[in-house]
C-alpha positions as CSV (number, residue, x, y, z in Angstrom):
1,X,37.1,126.9,6.5
2,X,34.0,125.7,4.4
3,X,36.1,123.9,1.8
4,X,38.0,122.0,4.5
5,X,34.7,120.9,6.3
6,X,33.3,119.6,2.7
7,X,36.4,117.7,2.2
8,X,36.3,115.9,5.5
9,X,32.4,115.2,4.9
10,X,33.2,113.9,1.5
11,X,36.0,111.8,2.7
12,X,33.7,110.4,5.4
13,X,31.1,109.6,3.0
14,X,33.2,107.9,0.5
15,X,34.6,105.6,3.2
16,X,31.4,104.9,4.2
17,X,30.4,104.1,0.7
18,X,33.4,101.8,0.3
19,X,32.5,99.9,3.7
20,X,28.9,99.4,2.4
21,X,29.9,98.0,-0.8
22,X,32.5,95.8,1.0
23,X,29.8,94.5,3.2
24,X,27.3,93.9,0.5
25,X,30.1,91.8,-1.2
26,X,30.7,89.7,1.6
27,X,26.9,89.2,2.1
28,X,26.8,88.2,-1.5
29,X,29.6,85.6,-1.0
30,X,27.7,84.3,2.1
31,X,24.6,84.0,0.0
32,X,26.6,82.3,-2.5
33,X,28.2,79.8,-0.1
34,X,24.4,79.0,1.2
35,X,23.1,78.4,-1.9
36,X,26.0,76.1,-2.7
37,X,25.4,74.3,0.6
38,X,21.6,74.1,-0.2
39,X,22.5,72.4,-3.7
40,X,24.7,70.0,-1.9
41,X,22.1,69.0,0.5
42,X,19.6,68.4,-2.3
43,X,21.8,66.3,-4.1
44,X,22.1,64.3,-1.0
45,X,18.7,63.9,-0.4
46,X,18.1,62.7,-3.9
47,X,20.6,59.9,-3.5
48,X,19.0,58.8,-0.1
49,X,15.6,56.8,-0.2
50,X,12.5,59.0,0.0
51,X,10.4,59.0,3.2
52,X,7.7,57.0,1.1
53,X,9.8,54.0,1.4
54,X,9.8,54.3,5.3
55,X,6.4,55.3,6.4
56,X,7.2,55.4,9.8
57,X,9.7,58.1,9.5
58,X,12.6,55.9,10.1
59,X,15.3,56.3,7.5
60,X,17.9,53.4,6.7
61,X,21.1,54.2,7.9
62,X,24.1,53.4,6.0
63,X,26.6,50.7,6.8
64,X,29.3,53.2,7.8
65,X,26.8,55.0,10.4
66,X,25.3,51.8,11.8
67,X,27.4,48.7,11.1
68,X,25.8,45.3,11.7
69,X,27.9,43.2,14.0
70,X,29.3,39.9,12.4
71,X,28.3,37.8,15.5
72,X,24.7,38.6,15.2
73,X,24.6,37.9,11.5
74,X,26.1,34.4,12.3
75,X,23.6,33.5,14.9
76,X,20.9,34.6,12.8
77,X,22.3,32.3,9.8
78,X,22.5,29.4,12.4
79,X,19.0,29.8,13.4
80,X,17.6,29.9,9.9
81,X,19.6,26.7,9.0
82,X,18.2,24.9,12.2
83,X,14.5,26.1,11.1
84,X,15.1,24.8,7.7
85,X,16.3,21.4,9.0
86,X,13.5,21.2,11.6
87,X,10.9,22.0,8.7
88,X,12.2,19.3,6.5
89,X,12.1,16.6,9.2
90,X,8.6,17.6,9.8
91,X,7.7,17.2,6.1
92,X,9.6,13.9,6.1
93,X,7.5,12.5,9.0
94,X,4.1,13.7,7.3
95,X,4.9,11.7,4.3
96,X,3.3,8.3,4.5
97,X,6.1,5.5,5.0
98,X,6.0,2.9,2.2
99,X,5.1,-0.4,3.7
100,X,7.3,-3.3,2.9
101,X,5.1,-6.0,0.9
102,X,4.9,-9.4,2.6
103,X,5.5,-12.2,0.5
104,X,2.5,-14.1,0.1
105,X,2.3,-18.1,-0.5
106,X,1.6,-17.5,-4.0
107,X,5.0,-15.3,-4.4
108,X,6.9,-18.4,-2.7
109,X,5.2,-21.0,-4.9
110,X,5.9,-19.1,-7.9
111,X,9.7,-19.2,-7.4
112,X,9.7,-22.8,-6.5
113,X,9.3,-26.1,-8.9
114,X,6.4,-28.2,-8.1
115,X,7.0,-31.2,-6.3
116,X,4.7,-34.3,-6.3
117,X,3.3,-35.2,-3.0
118,X,4.4,-38.1,-1.0
119,X,3.0,-40.2,2.0
120,X,5.3,-38.5,4.2
121,X,3.6,-35.0,3.4
122,X,0.4,-36.2,4.6
123,X,1.6,-38.0,7.6
124,X,3.5,-34.8,8.9
125,X,0.5,-32.7,7.9
126,X,-1.9,-34.9,10.2
127,X,0.6,-34.9,13.1
128,X,1.2,-31.2,13.1
129,X,-2.5,-30.6,13.1
130,X,-3.6,-32.7,16.0
131,X,-0.4,-32.4,18.1
132,X,-2.2,-29.9,20.6
133,X,-5.4,-31.6,20.5
134,X,-4.6,-35.3,21.1
135,X,-2.4,-37.2,23.5
136,X,0.5,-39.3,22.4
137,X,-1.4,-42.5,22.3
138,X,-4.1,-40.9,20.2
139,X,-1.6,-39.3,17.7
140,X,0.1,-42.7,17.5
141,X,-3.2,-44.3,16.5
142,X,-3.9,-41.5,13.8
143,X,-0.4,-41.9,12.3
144,X,-0.6,-43.6,8.8
145,X,1.8,-46.2,8.0
146,X,3.5,-46.4,4.4
147,X,1.2,-49.5,3.8
148,X,-1.9,-47.4,3.9
149,X,-0.9,-45.6,0.9
150,X,-1.1,-46.4,-2.9
151,X,1.4,-45.4,-5.5
152,X,1.5,-41.4,-5.9
153,X,1.1,-39.4,-9.0
154,X,4.5,-38.3,-10.3
155,X,3.1,-35.2,-12.2
156,X,3.1,-37.4,-15.5
157,X,-0.3,-39.0,-15.1
158,X,-3.8,-37.8,-16.3
159,X,-6.5,-38.8,-13.7
160,X,-7.7,-41.6,-15.9
161,X,-4.4,-43.0,-16.4
162,X,-3.5,-42.6,-12.5
163,X,-6.7,-44.5,-11.5
164,X,-6.0,-47.4,-13.9
165,X,-2.6,-47.7,-12.5
166,X,-4.0,-47.8,-8.9
167,X,-7.1,-49.9,-9.7
168,X,-6.3,-51.9,-12.7
169,X,-9.3,-54.2,-11.9
170,X,-12.0,-51.5,-11.9
171,X,-14.4,-53.3,-14.1
172,X,-14.7,-56.1,-11.9
173,X,-14.8,-54.1,-8.7
174,X,-17.8,-51.9,-9.8
175,X,-19.8,-55.0,-10.9
176,X,-19.4,-56.3,-7.6
177,X,-20.6,-53.1,-5.6
178,X,-24.3,-53.2,-4.9
179,X,-24.6,-51.2,-1.7
180,X,-26.7,-48.1,-1.5
181,X,-25.5,-44.9,0.6
182,X,-21.8,-46.0,0.0
183,X,-19.3,-45.6,-2.8
184,X,-16.2,-47.6,-3.9
185,X,-14.1,-44.8,-4.5
186,X,-14.1,-41.3,-3.0
187,X,-11.9,-38.5,-4.5
188,X,-11.6,-35.4,-2.4
189,X,-11.1,-31.8,-4.3
190,X,-10.7,-28.5,-3.0
191,X,-13.7,-26.7,-4.7
192,X,-16.9,-27.2,-6.4
193,X,-15.4,-26.0,-9.6
194,X,-12.6,-28.4,-9.2
195,X,-15.1,-31.2,-8.8
196,X,-16.9,-30.6,-12.1
197,X,-13.4,-30.6,-13.8
198,X,-12.3,-33.9,-12.5
199,X,-15.9,-35.6,-13.1
200,X,-15.3,-34.6,-16.8
201,X,-11.7,-36.2,-16.7
202,X,-13.3,-39.7,-15.4
203,X,-14.7,-40.4,-18.7
204,X,-12.4,-42.9,-20.0
205,X,-11.7,-44.6,-16.7
206,X,-15.4,-45.1,-15.1
207,X,-17.0,-47.2,-17.8
208,X,-20.6,-47.9,-16.7
209,X,-19.9,-46.6,-13.2
210,X,-22.3,-44.0,-11.7
211,X,-20.6,-41.0,-10.4
212,X,-22.1,-38.4,-8.0
213,X,-20.8,-34.8,-7.0
214,X,-21.0,-33.9,-3.5
215,X,-20.4,-30.2,-2.6
216,X,-22.2,-27.6,-0.8
217,X,-22.6,-24.9,-3.9
218,X,-26.5,-24.8,-4.7
219,X,-27.2,-28.2,-3.5
220,X,-28.6,-29.1,-0.1
221,X,-27.5,-31.9,2.1
222,X,-30.7,-33.5,2.1
223,X,-31.1,-33.8,-1.6
224,X,-27.6,-35.5,-1.7
225,X,-28.9,-37.8,0.8
226,X,-31.9,-39.0,-1.1
227,X,-29.5,-39.3,-4.3
228,X,-27.4,-41.5,-2.2
229,X,-30.0,-43.6,-0.7
230,X,-32.1,-43.7,-4.1
231,X,-29.6,-45.9,-6.2
232,X,-26.2,-47.4,-6.2
233,X,-23.1,-45.0,-6.6
234,X,-19.7,-46.2,-7.4
235,X,-17.6,-42.9,-7.2
236,X,-18.2,-39.9,-5.4
237,X,-16.3,-36.9,-6.0
238,X,-16.6,-34.0,-3.6
239,X,-15.3,-31.3,-1.2
240,X,-14.0,-32.2,2.4
241,X,-16.5,-30.1,4.1
242,X,-19.7,-31.6,2.6
243,X,-18.5,-34.9,2.6
244,X,-17.9,-34.9,6.4
245,X,-21.4,-33.5,6.9
246,X,-22.8,-36.4,4.9
247,X,-20.8,-38.8,6.9
248,X,-22.0,-37.3,10.1
249,X,-25.8,-37.6,8.8
250,X,-25.1,-41.1,8.0
251,X,-26.3,-40.1,4.4
252,X,-22.9,-41.6,3.1
253,X,-21.2,-44.6,4.9
254,X,-17.7,-46.0,4.7
255,X,-18.6,-49.6,4.7
256,X,-17.9,-50.2,0.9
257,X,-15.3,-47.8,0.5
258,X,-11.9,-49.0,-0.7
259,X,-10.0,-46.1,-2.4
260,X,-9.6,-42.6,-1.1
261,X,-8.1,-40.4,-3.6
262,X,-7.0,-36.8,-2.7
263,X,-6.3,-34.3,-5.3
264,X,-3.0,-33.2,-3.9
265,X,-1.0,-31.8,-6.4
266,X,-3.7,-29.7,-8.3
267,X,-3.1,-25.9,-7.8
268,X,-5.8,-23.2,-8.2
269,X,-5.1,-19.5,-9.8
270,X,-3.1,-18.5,-6.8
271,X,-0.9,-21.6,-7.1
272,X,-2.3,-23.1,-3.8
273,X,-2.9,-27.0,-3.2
274,X,-5.7,-28.3,-1.3
275,X,-3.6,-28.2,1.8
276,X,-2.4,-24.7,1.4
277,X,-5.9,-23.2,1.9
278,X,-6.6,-23.2,5.7
279,X,-10.2,-23.9,5.6
280,X,-10.2,-26.9,3.1
281,X,-7.0,-28.1,5.1
282,X,-9.2,-28.2,8.3
283,X,-12.1,-29.8,6.6
284,X,-9.9,-32.6,5.1
285,X,-8.5,-33.1,8.9
286,X,-12.1,-33.5,10.0
287,X,-12.8,-36.1,7.2
288,X,-9.7,-38.2,7.9
289,X,-10.7,-38.0,11.7
290,X,-14.3,-38.9,11.3
291,X,-13.5,-42.8,10.5
292,X,-11.2,-42.7,7.4
293,X,-8.1,-43.0,9.3
294,X,-9.2,-45.9,11.4
295,X,-10.4,-47.8,8.2
296,X,-7.0,-47.3,6.8
297,X,-5.1,-48.6,9.8
298,X,-7.5,-51.6,9.5
299,X,-6.3,-52.1,5.8
300,X,-9.9,-51.7,4.5
301,X,-9.1,-48.1,2.7
302,X,-5.9,-47.3,0.7
303,X,-5.0,-43.7,0.2
304,X,-3.8,-42.2,-3.0
305,X,-2.3,-38.7,-3.7
306,X,-3.0,-37.4,-7.3
């Protein structure tokens, strides 16, 4: 009986031992699987970006998990294009536009060949200047006929040679002139500097004639009136503005005047003639209107364009 009981117990214990060892093996396999899974997770985590790159705890999802719609991408690219175009247009608007340079009278004259003045040039200039200020009858009275003009300079003459051509009997004329406050020849220039140049060019022509410069630079009108009243002057060279003032003050009279020479063809540094400068042209028209035009129509004064 005892042997039989012991055998049963031994068999029971042995079977229990076998079950225990089998369970441990199962558990060991489970642990090994868990460790393998942990290793796989660690590998996945190392492949994915860390949490530091996403401080707000939002991890970037892969394209497979959250694919971006193609339509939204196209719209965003279009918006970016429109914004770039608007920015470019704004930049172009802000850039200062280049102004087109207007042609000056100097540019025009530099490209054109110089042409000698003729009576028609002065006639048309006078009519154009006074057409809105005078009546038709007054304009006809101001119109200078061709008979009022001397030979014009064809751009081949010096001043002395030109004056000798238009006034070949100058020596005889200057000897006859004895009237004070009046001159036989009046030469009109555009500026004071040009007056001085012209006086220097008169050396071979004037002979014993007295020449007086009449311009506004550094010389008072009263002083010039005294000079004209003091002695006989044969030739006066001046600017139209000062000559007009002297005639208005009766410091210079036109009673002995026979030759009016306009320095018509000479050009300054900007290639402008006397009549191309608005101020000088206006003064010249006043000078002609103050009594010279009338004297020309009466045949007392002849006009030459040098």
